[in-house]
Residue frames relative to the residue before (quaternion, step in Angstrom):
aa qw qx qy qz dx dy dz
X 1.0000 0.0000 0.0000 0.0000 0.00 0.00 0.00
X 0.4018 -0.7408 0.4922 0.2181 3.53 -0.78 1.05
X 0.6521 -0.5465 0.3337 0.4059 3.64 -1.15 0.42
X 0.7300 0.4072 -0.2390 0.4941 3.62 1.15 -0.55
X 0.5021 0.6526 -0.4357 0.3635 3.55 1.24 0.05
X 0.3556 -0.7524 0.5202 0.1920 3.53 -0.82 0.98
X 0.3967 -0.6925 0.5546 0.2355 3.54 -1.12 0.73
X 0.2255 -0.8008 0.5448 0.1050 3.55 -0.34 1.23
X 0.6508 -0.5358 0.3840 0.3768 3.51 -1.32 0.53
X 0.6025 0.5805 -0.3487 0.4224 3.58 1.16 -0.66
X 0.6912 0.4736 -0.2762 0.4708 3.64 1.15 -0.48
X 0.5385 0.6236 -0.3975 0.4038 3.56 1.24 -0.14
X 0.4457 -0.6643 0.5221 0.2958 3.56 -1.02 0.74
X 0.6451 -0.5178 0.3909 0.4037 3.57 -1.25 0.49
X 0.6446 0.5398 -0.3343 0.4258 3.61 0.86 -0.83
X 0.6596 0.5023 -0.2881 0.4792 3.56 1.04 -0.91
X 0.6419 0.5243 -0.3210 0.4582 3.60 0.92 -0.85
X 0.6705 0.4945 -0.2908 0.4704 3.57 0.90 -0.92
X 0.6259 0.5383 -0.3332 0.4555 3.59 1.04 -0.75
X 0.6572 0.4927 -0.3033 0.4831 3.55 1.06 -0.79
X 0.6689 0.4965 -0.2989 0.4655 3.61 0.87 -0.92
X 0.6492 0.5570 -0.3295 0.3997 3.62 1.00 -0.71
X 0.6445 0.5145 -0.3114 0.4721 3.57 1.32 -0.29
X 0.5607 0.6165 -0.3880 0.3936 3.58 1.23 -0.07
X 0.5290 -0.5426 0.5185 0.3962 3.59 -1.29 0.33
X 0.6472 -0.5585 0.3440 0.3885 3.56 -1.11 0.66
X 0.6391 0.5494 -0.3221 0.4313 3.59 0.97 -0.86
X 0.6615 0.4885 -0.2916 0.4887 3.57 1.00 -0.86
X 0.6309 0.5422 -0.3347 0.4426 3.55 1.04 -0.87
X 0.6358 0.5379 -0.3415 0.4357 3.60 0.97 -0.79
X 0.6663 0.4893 -0.2946 0.4795 3.58 1.09 -0.72
X 0.7031 0.4957 -0.2812 0.4253 3.55 0.90 -0.97
X 0.6586 0.5271 -0.3346 0.4200 3.57 1.04 -0.67
X 0.5615 0.5645 -0.3897 0.4629 3.61 1.33 0.03
X 0.4501 0.7028 -0.4568 0.3080 3.64 1.24 -0.05
X 0.7931 -0.0817 0.0751 0.5988 3.59 0.90 -0.86
X 0.6442 -0.5411 0.3857 0.3787 3.57 -1.30 0.41
X 0.6189 0.5580 -0.3569 0.4220 3.56 1.02 -0.72
X 0.6684 0.4795 -0.3112 0.4759 3.61 0.96 -0.78
X 0.6048 0.5511 -0.3430 0.4613 3.59 1.08 -0.73
X 0.6445 0.5495 -0.3035 0.4364 3.58 1.04 -0.93
X 0.5718 0.6083 -0.3879 0.3906 3.62 1.07 -0.56
X 0.6647 0.5451 -0.3152 0.4021 3.57 1.00 -0.75
X 0.7205 0.3682 -0.2200 0.5449 3.58 1.27 -0.36
X 0.5216 0.6220 -0.4353 0.3893 3.62 1.24 0.00
X 0.4982 -0.6815 0.4456 0.2980 3.65 -0.71 1.05
X 0.6850 0.5050 -0.3005 0.4307 3.57 1.00 -0.80
X 0.7849 0.3578 -0.1759 0.4743 3.59 0.94 -0.80
X 0.5843 0.6368 -0.3860 0.3228 3.62 1.03 -0.67
X 0.6283 0.5405 -0.3580 0.4300 3.63 1.05 -0.51
X 0.6659 0.5038 -0.3038 0.4587 3.57 1.20 -0.46
X 0.6603 0.5489 -0.3012 0.4147 3.57 1.19 -0.56
X 0.6737 -0.4899 0.3391 0.4372 3.63 -1.16 0.37
X 0.3596 -0.7456 0.5236 0.2014 3.57 -0.90 0.94
X 0.4803 -0.6577 0.4852 0.3182 3.54 -1.05 0.69
X 0.5298 -0.5954 0.4723 0.3765 3.63 -0.99 0.61
X 0.1934 -0.7746 0.5952 0.0910 3.57 -1.09 0.75
X 0.2788 0.7309 -0.5867 0.2091 3.51 -1.21 0.60
X 0.2973 -0.7424 0.5557 0.2273 3.60 -1.22 -0.28
X 0.4022 -0.6913 0.5573 0.2230 3.45 -1.26 0.69
X 0.0117 0.7830 -0.6219 -0.0065 3.53 -1.25 0.54
X 0.0929 -0.7711 0.6261 0.0694 3.51 -1.27 0.33
X 0.3588 -0.7360 0.5319 0.2158 3.58 -0.68 1.08
X 0.5635 -0.6116 0.4406 0.3382 3.52 -1.21 0.58
X 0.6903 0.5002 -0.2518 0.4582 3.53 1.22 -0.64
X 0.7635 0.2725 -0.1758 0.5585 3.63 1.13 -0.05
X 0.4429 -0.6922 0.5008 0.2719 3.54 -1.28 0.39
X 0.5317 0.6561 -0.4001 0.3560 3.56 1.25 -0.12
X 0.2652 -0.7492 0.5889 0.1467 3.54 -1.10 0.78
X 0.0988 -0.8205 0.5627 0.0219 3.61 -0.75 0.94
X 0.2697 -0.7215 0.6115 0.1810 3.51 -1.36 0.49
X 0.2158 -0.7191 0.6500 0.1176 3.47 -1.03 0.94
X 0.1660 -0.8304 0.5272 0.0707 3.57 -0.25 1.26
X 0.1736 -0.7832 0.5901 0.0914 3.55 -1.13 0.83
X 0.6307 0.5109 -0.2985 0.5021 3.52 1.38 0.33
X 0.4779 -0.6422 0.5148 0.3069 3.58 -1.28 0.34
X 0.7232 0.4413 -0.2483 0.4697 3.60 1.07 -0.71
X 0.4153 0.7167 -0.4721 0.3015 3.58 0.78 1.03
X 0.2638 0.8115 -0.4913 0.1746 3.57 1.16 0.43
X 0.7287 0.4399 -0.2114 0.4804 3.50 1.10 -0.82
X 0.5648 0.6133 -0.3753 0.4050 3.57 1.27 -0.02
X 0.2375 -0.7619 0.5870 0.1359 3.64 -0.69 1.08
X 0.1566 -0.8546 0.4905 0.0676 3.57 0.15 1.27
X 0.6524 0.4988 -0.3076 0.4806 3.59 1.26 -0.32
X 0.3333 -0.7619 0.4794 0.2803 3.62 1.30 -0.13
X 0.1859 0.8250 -0.5106 0.1553 3.59 1.03 0.82
X 0.6046 0.5880 -0.3520 0.4059 3.61 1.22 -0.37
X 0.5493 0.6144 -0.4024 0.3986 3.59 1.26 -0.26
X 0.6243 -0.5169 0.4048 0.4233 3.56 -1.24 0.36
X 0.5523 -0.6422 0.4350 0.3055 3.56 -1.19 0.70
X 0.0210 -0.8151 0.5785 -0.0233 3.57 0.18 1.20
X 0.5621 -0.5939 0.4432 0.3672 3.59 -1.14 0.60
X 0.8011 0.0594 -0.0097 0.5955 3.57 0.98 -0.80
X 0.0285 0.7858 -0.6143 0.0659 3.55 -0.79 1.11
X 0.0459 -0.8291 0.5568 -0.0194 3.52 -0.56 1.20
X 0.4119 -0.6989 0.5276 0.2522 3.54 -0.85 0.99
X 0.1653 -0.8135 0.5548 0.0563 3.59 -0.86 1.02
X 0.7802 -0.1964 0.1921 0.5620 3.59 0.77 -1.01
X 0.0956 -0.7634 0.6278 0.1178 3.54 -1.34 0.11
X 0.0095 -0.8018 0.5963 -0.0383 3.57 -1.19 0.57
X 0.8615 -0.1467 0.0697 0.4811 3.56 -0.71 1.16
X 0.8047 -0.3130 0.1278 0.4880 3.56 0.83 1.06
X 0.6471 0.4662 -0.3110 0.5170 3.65 1.25 -0.20
X 0.1779 -0.7692 0.6059 0.0978 3.55 -1.15 0.65
X 0.1887 -0.7692 0.6047 0.0841 3.53 -1.00 0.92
X 0.0076 0.7855 -0.6174 0.0425 3.56 -0.89 1.09
X 0.3083 -0.7006 0.6088 0.2084 3.47 -1.35 0.43
X 0.0866 -0.8132 0.5754 0.0112 3.61 -0.80 0.95
X 0.0489 0.7849 -0.6142 0.0660 3.51 -1.24 0.60
X 0.2234 -0.7258 0.6229 0.1880 3.53 -1.32 0.03
X 0.6963 -0.4572 0.3468 0.4311 3.55 -1.31 0.07
X 0.7066 0.4453 -0.2648 0.4820 3.55 1.23 -0.36
X 0.4504 0.6940 -0.4530 0.3321 3.61 1.31 0.00
X 0.4987 -0.6678 0.4716 0.2880 3.55 -0.96 0.93
X 0.4880 -0.7011 0.4277 0.2957 3.65 -0.86 0.83
X 0.6720 0.5086 -0.2969 0.4490 3.60 1.25 -0.25
X 0.6876 0.4322 -0.3060 0.4967 3.65 1.16 0.43
X 0.2948 -0.6796 0.6385 0.2087 3.53 -1.32 0.52
X 0.0572 -0.7669 0.6370 0.0538 3.54 -1.19 0.73
X 0.0591 -0.8203 0.5681 -0.0302 3.56 -0.48 1.25
X 0.0647 -0.7460 0.6596 0.0657 3.55 -1.31 0.51
X 0.1807 -0.7648 0.6138 0.0756 3.55 -1.10 0.94
X 0.0144 -0.8170 0.5745 -0.0465 3.57 -0.78 0.99
X 0.2951 -0.6964 0.6226 0.2008 3.50 -1.45 0.31
X 0.3310 -0.7754 0.5002 0.1977 3.66 -0.33 1.22
X 0.6286 0.5503 -0.3474 0.4257 3.64 1.12 -0.51
X 0.7693 0.3227 -0.1658 0.5258 3.60 0.92 -0.94
X 0.3251 -0.7576 0.4846 0.2924 3.61 1.28 -0.44
X 0.4372 0.6557 -0.4855 0.3784 3.51 1.04 0.72
X 0.0011 -0.8142 0.5801 -0.0234 3.60 -1.02 0.70
X 0.1352 -0.7863 0.6013 0.0425 3.52 -1.25 0.54
X 0.2887 -0.7352 0.5906 0.1656 3.58 -0.83 0.92
X 0.3446 -0.7499 0.5392 0.1679 3.53 -1.06 0.87
X 0.5766 -0.5508 0.4360 0.4172 3.67 -1.02 0.45
X 0.5660 -0.5932 0.4464 0.3584 3.51 -1.17 0.65
X 0.1182 -0.7665 0.6283 0.0617 3.49 -1.25 0.68
X 0.5414 -0.6708 0.4070 0.3020 3.59 -1.05 0.73
X 0.0320 -0.7477 0.6601 0.0646 3.51 -1.29 0.46
X 0.5829 -0.5946 0.4312 0.3474 3.53 -1.28 0.36
X 0.2976 -0.8051 0.4809 0.1788 3.63 -0.43 1.15
X 0.6625 0.5238 -0.2998 0.4436 3.60 1.24 -0.33
X 0.4795 -0.7162 0.4051 0.3052 3.61 1.25 0.36
X 0.4208 0.6994 -0.4717 0.3336 3.56 1.15 0.68
X 0.7205 0.3228 -0.2245 0.5713 3.55 1.35 0.22
X 0.2684 -0.7320 0.6106 0.1388 3.49 -1.33 0.55
X 0.1599 -0.8242 0.5399 0.0603 3.61 -0.93 0.86
X 0.0676 -0.7581 0.6468 0.0489 3.56 -1.16 0.71
X 0.1314 -0.8284 0.5445 0.0093 3.61 -0.65 1.13
X 0.0732 -0.7924 0.6055 -0.0093 3.57 -0.90 1.01
X 0.2635 -0.7437 0.5946 0.1545 3.52 -1.26 0.74
X 0.1223 -0.7945 0.5931 0.0451 3.55 -1.01 0.88
X 0.1843 0.7660 -0.5943 0.1612 3.59 -0.81 1.01
X 0.0364 0.7863 -0.6133 0.0652 3.57 -0.82 1.08
X 0.2419 -0.8381 0.4754 0.1140 3.60 0.16 1.33
X 0.5868 0.5634 -0.3728 0.4464 3.60 1.22 -0.48
X 0.7322 0.3898 -0.2337 0.5073 3.68 1.11 -0.48
X 0.8133 -0.0736 0.1209 0.5644 3.63 0.77 -0.90
X 0.4742 -0.6631 0.4958 0.2993 3.59 -1.23 0.53
X 0.5871 0.6008 -0.3600 0.4060 3.60 1.31 -0.14
X 0.2522 -0.7470 0.6016 0.1283 3.57 -1.22 0.60
X 0.2454 -0.7564 0.5963 0.1100 3.53 -1.33 0.48
X 0.1213 -0.7607 0.6304 0.0958 3.58 -1.13 0.64
X 0.1251 -0.7949 0.5920 0.0437 3.59 -0.79 1.00
X 0.0804 -0.7957 0.6004 0.0058 3.57 -0.70 1.11
X 0.1645 -0.8208 0.5459 0.0348 3.52 -0.33 1.38
X 0.1559 -0.7961 0.5808 0.0671 3.58 -0.77 0.96
X 0.1752 -0.7804 0.5973 0.0595 3.54 -0.84 1.15
X 0.4584 -0.6403 0.5440 0.2898 3.52 -1.30 0.47
X 0.2332 -0.7414 0.6091 0.1578 3.54 -1.08 0.70
X 0.1835 -0.7857 0.5804 0.1100 3.58 -1.05 0.76
X 0.7764 -0.2791 0.2304 0.5159 3.58 -1.19 -0.39
X 0.8160 0.1928 -0.1720 0.5170 3.56 -1.00 0.84
X 0.5237 -0.6644 0.3700 0.3840 3.58 1.30 0.46
X 0.2660 0.7394 -0.5593 0.2639 3.58 1.01 0.66
X 0.3147 -0.7584 0.5474 0.1621 3.53 -0.98 0.99
X 0.2243 -0.7637 0.5974 0.0978 3.56 -0.89 1.09
X 0.7594 -0.3792 0.2697 0.4547 3.56 -1.28 -0.35
X 0.6637 -0.4935 0.4119 0.3825 3.52 -1.42 0.19
X 0.0625 -0.8116 0.5806 0.0182 3.56 -0.85 0.93
X 0.7887 0.1422 -0.1110 0.5877 3.56 1.29 0.12
X 0.0716 -0.7718 0.6298 0.0501 3.52 -1.12 0.80
X 0.1152 -0.7502 0.6473 0.0705 3.61 -0.79 0.98
X 0.0686 -0.8111 0.5802 -0.0281 3.60 -0.74 1.12
X 0.1351 -0.7894 0.5964 0.0550 3.51 -0.91 1.04
X 0.0992 -0.7752 0.6217 0.0527 3.62 -0.95 0.82
X 0.4144 -0.7034 0.5141 0.2629 3.56 -0.87 0.94
X 0.5333 0.6180 -0.4060 0.4108 3.61 1.28 -0.21
X 0.8163 0.1825 -0.1283 0.5328 3.62 0.81 -0.81
X 0.3762 -0.7971 0.4220 0.2124 3.58 1.40 0.21
X 0.6531 0.4576 -0.3477 0.4931 3.57 0.89 0.85
X 0.4720 -0.6358 0.5362 0.2923 3.51 -1.34 0.50
X 0.1239 -0.7421 0.6535 0.0834 3.55 -1.09 0.82
X 0.1412 -0.8200 0.5523 0.0512 3.56 -0.71 1.02
X 0.0783 -0.7930 0.6041 0.0052 3.55 -0.84 1.06
X 0.1850 -0.7797 0.5952 0.0602 3.52 -0.84 1.14
X 0.8468 0.0332 -0.0612 0.5273 3.55 -1.10 0.85
X 0.0304 0.8201 -0.5693 0.0491 3.61 0.61 1.08
X 0.7984 0.1047 -0.1015 0.5842 3.59 1.10 -0.49
X 0.6600 -0.5215 0.3634 0.4005 3.58 -1.26 0.36
X 0.2767 -0.8069 0.4953 0.1642 3.60 -0.25 1.15
X 0.5902 0.5897 -0.3808 0.3987 3.60 1.12 -0.50
X 0.7944 0.2746 -0.1165 0.5290 3.57 0.99 -0.94
X 0.8049 0.2409 -0.0914 0.5345 3.57 1.15 -0.36
X 0.0418 0.8161 -0.5676 0.1005 3.57 0.28 1.30
X 0.0607 -0.8092 0.5836 -0.0300 3.50 -0.66 1.24
X 0.0644 -0.7570 0.6493 0.0360 3.54 -1.08 0.82
X 0.3234 -0.7457 0.5542 0.1795 3.55 -1.09 0.78
X 0.4031 -0.7293 0.5118 0.2090 3.51 -0.89 1.01
X 0.4774 -0.6620 0.4933 0.3009 3.55 -1.22 0.46
X 0.4499 0.6825 -0.4624 0.3435 3.62 1.22 0.08
X 0.7091 -0.4873 0.3111 0.4036 3.55 -1.35 0.48
X 0.2001 -0.7809 0.5851 0.0890 3.52 -1.05 0.91
X 0.3229 -0.7280 0.5733 0.1926 3.53 -1.35 0.08
X 0.1236 -0.7554 0.6376 0.0871 3.61 -0.95 0.88
X 0.1054 0.8145 -0.5376 0.1909 3.55 -0.34 1.32
X 0.8473 0.0017 -0.0235 0.5306 3.61 -0.88 0.95
X 0.7154 -0.4770 0.2666 0.4353 3.59 0.90 0.88
X 0.6611 0.4755 -0.2973 0.4985 3.60 1.30 0.26
X 0.3444 -0.7122 0.5753 0.2081 3.51 -1.06 0.84
X 0.1076 -0.7721 0.6256 0.0311 3.61 -0.83 1.06
X 0.1229 0.8103 -0.5553 0.1410 3.60 -0.41 1.18
X 0.5434 -0.6035 0.4863 0.3224 3.50 -1.17 0.81
X 0.0352 0.7756 -0.6286 0.0457 3.49 -1.14 0.86
X 0.6087 -0.5197 0.4045 0.4425 3.59 -1.19 -0.07
X 0.6719 0.3475 -0.3425 0.5572 3.61 1.22 0.33
X 0.7161 -0.4464 0.2165 0.4909 3.51 0.79 1.17
X 0.7634 -0.2796 0.2424 0.5294 3.67 -0.36 -1.21
X 0.1708 -0.7522 0.6252 0.1190 3.57 -0.76 1.00
X 0.1617 -0.7685 0.6178 0.0397 3.53 -0.95 1.08
X 0.0514 -0.7858 0.6162 -0.0105 3.60 -0.70 1.16
X 0.2562 -0.7770 0.5653 0.1053 3.54 -0.71 1.22
X 0.2382 -0.7924 0.5534 0.0954 3.54 -0.87 1.11
X 0.5010 0.7088 -0.4245 0.2577 3.62 1.10 -0.42
X 0.7353 0.4294 -0.2523 0.4596 3.53 0.66 -1.09
X 0.5871 0.5888 -0.3641 0.4196 3.57 1.19 -0.59
X 0.6881 0.4697 -0.2863 0.4732 3.60 1.00 -0.82
X 0.7597 0.4191 -0.2079 0.4517 3.55 0.87 -1.04
X 0.7857 0.2010 -0.1117 0.5743 3.60 1.17 -0.37
X 0.5429 -0.5921 0.4681 0.3682 3.56 -1.27 -0.11
X 0.3955 0.7336 -0.4707 0.2896 3.60 1.22 0.28
X 0.5216 -0.5922 0.4978 0.3598 3.58 -1.21 0.43
X 0.5830 -0.6069 0.3982 0.3649 3.60 -1.00 0.68
X 0.3521 -0.7168 0.5555 0.2318 3.56 -0.98 0.77
X 0.0392 -0.7960 0.6039 0.0109 3.60 -1.18 0.55
X 0.0065 -0.7638 0.6454 0.0077 3.47 -1.36 0.38
X 0.3613 -0.7228 0.5416 0.2316 3.55 -1.22 0.20
X 0.2206 -0.7469 0.6188 0.1031 3.55 -1.21 0.67
X 0.4022 -0.7064 0.5386 0.2218 3.55 -0.84 1.05
X 0.3969 -0.7028 0.5361 0.2472 3.56 -1.01 0.79
X 0.6693 -0.5216 0.3247 0.4177 3.62 -1.13 0.53
X 0.7604 0.3656 -0.2004 0.4979 3.62 0.98 -0.77
X 0.2502 0.8171 -0.4879 0.1780 3.57 1.27 0.44
X 0.0315 0.7428 -0.6678 0.0353 3.45 -1.15 0.95
X 0.5925 -0.6233 0.3765 0.3444 3.54 -1.02 0.80
X 0.7631 0.3628 -0.1735 0.5058 3.54 1.01 -0.82
X 0.3257 0.7641 -0.4994 0.2464 3.61 1.15 0.42
X 0.0623 -0.7673 0.6342 0.0713 3.56 -1.06 0.71
X 0.7523 -0.2264 0.1932 0.5877 3.54 0.32 -1.26
X 0.4437 0.6598 -0.4986 0.3452 3.50 0.34 1.27
X 0.8561 -0.1422 0.0774 0.4908 3.58 -1.04 -0.71
X 0.5704 0.6116 -0.3831 0.3922 3.57 1.13 -0.47
X 0.8191 0.2890 -0.1040 0.4846 3.55 0.98 -0.82
X 0.4892 0.6856 -0.4283 0.3275 3.61 1.10 0.40
X 0.5809 0.6133 -0.3459 0.4083 3.57 1.33 -0.05
X 0.3483 -0.7356 0.5511 0.1838 3.49 -1.32 -0.08
X 0.3813 -0.7047 0.5531 0.2283 3.60 -1.02 0.85
X 0.1076 0.7667 -0.6295 0.0650 3.48 -1.28 0.61
X 0.2502 -0.7638 0.5701 0.1701 3.58 -1.29 -0.02
X 0.0402 0.7711 -0.6349 0.0262 3.56 -1.16 0.64
X 0.8432 0.0033 -0.0848 0.5309 3.53 -0.98 1.03
X 0.7156 -0.4875 0.2577 0.4288 3.58 0.94 0.92
X 0.6162 0.5069 -0.3397 0.4979 3.64 1.25 0.30
X 0.4874 -0.6486 0.5191 0.2689 3.54 -1.08 0.96
X 0.0707 -0.7923 0.6059 0.0144 3.59 -0.95 0.86
X 0.0789 -0.7693 0.6289 0.0806 3.57 -1.24 0.42
X 0.1066 -0.8001 0.5904 -0.0030 3.59 -0.76 1.05
X 0.0791 0.7803 -0.6163 0.0708 3.57 -1.01 0.86
X 0.4046 -0.6995 0.5296 0.2580 3.58 -1.09 0.68
X 0.5445 -0.5943 0.4986 0.3189 3.47 -1.26 0.64
X 0.6568 -0.5297 0.3427 0.4130 3.62 -1.14 0.42
X 0.6569 0.5044 -0.3338 0.4502 3.58 1.07 -0.58
X 0.4332 -0.7354 0.4323 0.2911 3.60 1.26 -0.14
X 0.6032 0.5795 -0.3536 0.4187 3.61 1.24 0.12
X 0.7681 0.2892 -0.1592 0.5486 3.59 1.20 -0.28
X 0.1502 -0.7682 0.6146 0.0975 3.55 -1.06 0.76
X 0.2155 -0.7792 0.5811 0.0938 3.55 -0.80 1.08
X 0.1224 -0.7926 0.5935 0.0672 3.60 -0.90 0.89
X 0.1443 -0.7870 0.5956 0.0709 3.59 -0.82 1.00
X 0.2307 -0.7165 0.6313 0.1866 3.59 -1.22 0.47
X 0.4080 -0.7149 0.5054 0.2588 3.57 -0.92 0.88
X 0.3668 -0.7141 0.5650 0.1903 3.52 -1.05 0.95
X 0.3251 -0.7906 0.4801 0.1970 3.60 -0.31 1.22
X 0.6603 0.5042 -0.3125 0.4606 3.60 1.21 -0.36
X 0.7367 0.2813 -0.1852 0.5863 3.55 1.31 -0.10
X 0.4052 -0.7693 0.4175 0.2640 3.63 -0.14 1.23
X 0.7743 0.2669 -0.1520 0.5532 3.61 1.04 -0.72
X 0.5053 0.6660 -0.4231 0.3493 3.61 1.12 0.42
X 0.0327 -0.7807 0.6238 -0.0196 3.53 -0.97 0.96
X 0.1845 -0.7814 0.5902 0.0835 3.52 -1.07 0.83
X 0.4023 -0.7261 0.5057 0.2350 3.55 -0.80 1.03
């Protein structure tokens, strides 16, 4: 190499690149890892991810008695995180809905907003970027119930997804199974609506409000059939209806309703689906890893 020859990034070893990236603030690291797919892959590589800047952790909440949204931070490197979402437009009503891997989903409205539409906005409190979604319809007569989830996996794609599950209401406002799913993808910037995705007569599914996981382009969410997995890949790339399947939880029992089968929590680490549940004595927590080669297989 001559004295004037520049050392290009392509000639740097992985170890050296990771060492350079590890010295960056987390916000800068998020921007720099978009330079190439190889740098993005470092963040999910079990060998390198421990050396790279860690994302700030915490949780958002909103009291019923106030319209303000707050962040409870569990990290020291959260100086650049706007936990109150003050950078968003000044909407009359802003309701926290969900969050996933650094993105936050809110529903906004004003006193003049029509009762038959949903208005959502997705934002990144670290970069202060935000995006409003196209309006989507809702039932103005309160004959339906809705549950909305946000999906985002930055290790796989820069695009996010919003899932709006619609339930039927019966007499006495009893909630029955899901009969419609509206899905938004930032890739194609439109809502896709699917009615009666499954046979409601023999397969009634409800989605729990407990924490969900978005992994490998699939939404994993607690349901009354253990874990419902909804695949988004074919929906975005083709005109096919989204495929779905269910995964039995480790403590699955046929007659489970609200007992030991459903007291655990889904999560993910190093790109692997996890499930954690406390023992009945409350002194021990068991963590299972999902076996990707066995749909209902879990490893302690």
